[in-house]
N, C-alpha and C positions, 0 to 999 in steps of 0.2 A: 429342651436345651433350656440351661438357667433362666429363668422368667426374667429377670434383670439383666440380661445377653438380650433374649427375645426383645424389651423392650428398648434397648438402647438401639439394635438393627433397626428396628421401626423408627423413632424417633433421625438417626440421620439418613435411612431410606426417602422420610419426610422431609426431611431440611434438604435433601439432592432435591427432589423434584422442587421441594419451594423455588432453590433459588433456580431452577432452570425456569421455572415458569415464569419467574421475578424477570428474567434476562431477557424470557419472546416477548416479554408485555412492552418491557420499556424498549426490547427491540422496536415492537408495535407503531410505539408510539412515535419515537424520531423517527422514522421512515415515515408515520401521515403527514410531519410537519417537518420531510424533508432536510433532517437532520443526520439523517444516517453514515456522513464521514465527517464532522463535529468531532470535536474532542469529547465530546457529552454523550459521547455514544462509543469512543473505547478508553476511555475515564471512566463513566457512568455507569456501565453495561457488569465489569469486572469487580465496581463496588458492592451492587446491588445485590451480582455472588454473594461475597465476600460475605455481608455483612447480610443477607439472609439466612446462607447456613449459619453462617456458627451462633446468630440469634438461636437461631431456631433451635441446633442441634446440641450444641453448648459442648462442643468437647475437648477433650484435655490439650489439644496440639488444633487450633485452629487452620494457623495455614498450610498447615497436610491437607488436612481436606478440603480447601477452600482452593488450594491448587488441585489436588484428585479433581475435585468438582466442573473445573476450571477445563480442565484437559478435556471428560466428557462435554461439556459444551459443544464446546471447539471440533470434536470431533463426532460429532452429531450435526454440527454449523451447518456445513457445505452439501449436506444430502437435503437437509431442511430450508434451506437459505438461496439455495443456487449457486451456493458461489465455488470460485475457482481452487484453485490448488496455491495456489499464486497469494492469492490474500486474505488465505488463512496463513500460510509464513507468513504475513507481514503484521496479522495482525497480533495473532503466537506471541509475542517476548514484551509485547504494552502487558496484553491480557493476563500477563504474568507477572507481572512485576506489578503493578496494582493489586491485582491479589494479593502477592507476598508482600507488599505495602501493607494496606487494610487487615491482614490475617495478623502481622506480626504487634500492630499497638492492639490487636479482638483479643493475643496472648499476651501483652506486658498490660493490658487492664487487670485479664484474668486474675495476672499474680499479683494485681493490686489490692482495688477496692471492688472487685465486679465487671465481667463486661459490659453492664451497660454504659460504664464510664466509655468504653470506644468508640463513643457519639463526637468525641472530640473530634476527633478523621473526618466527620465531616465539612466540616471547612476547608481543609486539607484536600477533601475530593475535589469539595465544588472552583479553589483556586483553581484543581489539575487542570478538570473538565473545562473550567470557564476560558482557558491561557487562549485571547483571541480572540475568543467569540463573536465580540464585540466590533471588528477591523475584517477587511477586505488585505489577506496580503499580499504586502506588493512584490513586482514580478523578478522574477531572481533568473539569469543562464549563467550556464557552465560550456567549457571550454574544454578543447583537447585537439593533442598534434599531432600528429605524424609526419613519416620523410619518408618517399616514395624513392625508387632506381633512377639512377642519374640518367635522363636525359627523359624522366617519364616526360608524358603533355594531361597534366591533371586536369586540364581544360576539359579536356579531348573527355576524358575518362565522367564528367562531372556531367558532360553536351551527351554522354551517350546511355544509353537503358545498362542500368548494371548488373553485376552476377552478386550475388547474397550470398558469403559464404559462413558456416555458422558460428556461433556462438565460440568464443575463445574464454571469456567471463565465466568465470565459477557462481559467477553472482544473479547475470545474466540467463545462466543454464537453466537455472533452478526456476525457470518454470515463465519465466519473459515473454510476451512475445515477439516473434523474430521475423524478416522480411524473406519474404518467397518470392515477390517479381515485380515487378517496375512496369507500368503501360504507361509513355510519354516520351519524349527526349528534347535534346532545347536547351539556352539557356536563355532566351530573348522573355523582356515581358509580357505574361502572360503567357505561355509556356505555361504547361503544365507534368504534372504525377501523379498517378494513383499505385499507391503501392500494397500488395496485400499480402498479410500475415500471418503466422499462425491461426489457426478458429482458435475461440475462447470454446476450454471444455468446461461446463461446471459440474459439479459434487455428483448434481442431484440426481436422482437415481431415473434415467434413460430419458435422461434432457440434454437434448441431441448440440451438435460442439456449430458454435456461435459463429458465423465468417467474419471476418477484421478486415480492416483496409484505410489508409490515410491519403487524401486527397491535398499535394501543396499547388501555391502556383508563384510564380519566379519574378518576387515581387519589387526586386529593384537589383542593376544590374551596373554594374562599373568594367576599370580591367582589373584584370585578378580578381574579383569577386561578385557576387550573385546569392542575395537573397530566396526562398524561397519559406512563402509565408500557409499557415496550417486552414485552409477551407471548411475543412469534414475530417471527419476523426473521429470510428468508434475504436480504435482501436488501446488509446491510453484513454481516453475521453472518462471514463472512470475512476482516473486517480488524477488526474492534474492536463494542466488545460496547457498544450504543447502550442506558441502561437508561432516559432518564427525559426528555420534552420537555416544559418549565416556559414558559408563559404571562402573561404580566404588563400590564398594562397603564391607564391610568391615562385622562384626555383621550382625545387624540386616541395616545397615545404607546404601542405597542408594545413589549416588553420581549422576545425569546425568548431561553429557555437550556436545552445540549443539557450532559446529564446521561452520561461513557460511560468503560469501562477498556478502556486500549490493551492489545489482543493478541498486538502482531505488536514484535518487537524487532533490532537494538536504539536502545532508546529516544530515546539520543541524534541520529540518521537519523527515525523511525517519531511521536518522540513530536512532531516542529514541523509536520512532513506531515501527521499528523494532525489534529495542532491547529487548521492553518490551514486545511482540509476543511473540518471542521464551523462551522470561523465561519463559511466560505462559503456552509456550508449553512440555517446557523439565519439570516442575512443574507436567505437568498432566502426561508423561513418565513415571515418577517415581513413581506416585502416582497407576500408572496402574500396573508396578512392585513391589511394596510392602501390594496393598491391599487383 
C-alpha cells in the first residue's frame, strides 16, 4: 500500500477512535451528573464526535466521515450502554442532525480560511445544548376520542378488567411497551390498577429482559368522568413523567386525556416526539374501551 494511503488510513482510524472515546467520556461525565436526559447529552455528544473526528482526521468531506462515525457509535451504543432499540431509534435522528450541522460548518470552513475557523459553530452548539436547561418543562396533556357501537356500556368497560389488543399505530409498533394484562377493577376513589407491559429488552450482550409495570389509582370520580393518578411507573419513567389519565364519556363517545411532564431535552426535538407518541397511546386506550 502507498505510504500516503497507509498514513491516511491510520489517521482516519485514530480519528474514529478519538471521536468515539470523546463521546464515551462525555457520556460518563453527563451520567455522573444525572444529565443524560438533557439537551447537553443529545446535542453535546454528536457535536463532540463531529469536532473531534473532523479536526483530527482533516478529511476531504467532514460531513460524510462524521455521519459514518455516528452510525458506528449508535451501532455499539446499545450493547455497551445497555440501551434498548426504542432509545436508539429516538436518539438517532437528532444525532444525525447535529452531526450533519457540524460537519457542514466544518466543510464550509475548510473551503474558506481553514477548518480551525469552524470553532464559530461552538456558540450554535451551546445554544442548542442549553435550550431549556435552566427551567422545568411545563405540564402538558394530549387527548384522543373514539366512538363505540350504539348501546355500548363505556362505564362498565372502564370498571372491568380490559382486554388489551396489539398496537395498530405503526409508531407504537416500533418498540414501545405494550400493555399485556391488568390487575384490579372498579371506578370508586382509591380503586387501583396494576398494568403489566411487555418487558424492556436491552441490547447489552447477555442482558436479561426487565419487567415493566404501571400502577394507577382512581383519584377523582364524577358522573361520566374518572381520573386515574399514576402512583408507580417502571414503564415510561425513563422517558417522561406520566401523571394522570382522565376518561370522559357521553353516550358512546369516549375521550381520553393523558397528562404528563417532559423529562428529556432538547424540547424542540423531544417535545413533538413525546406529544405524538402519547397522542397515539391515548387513541389506543380510547379504542380499547370502545371496542
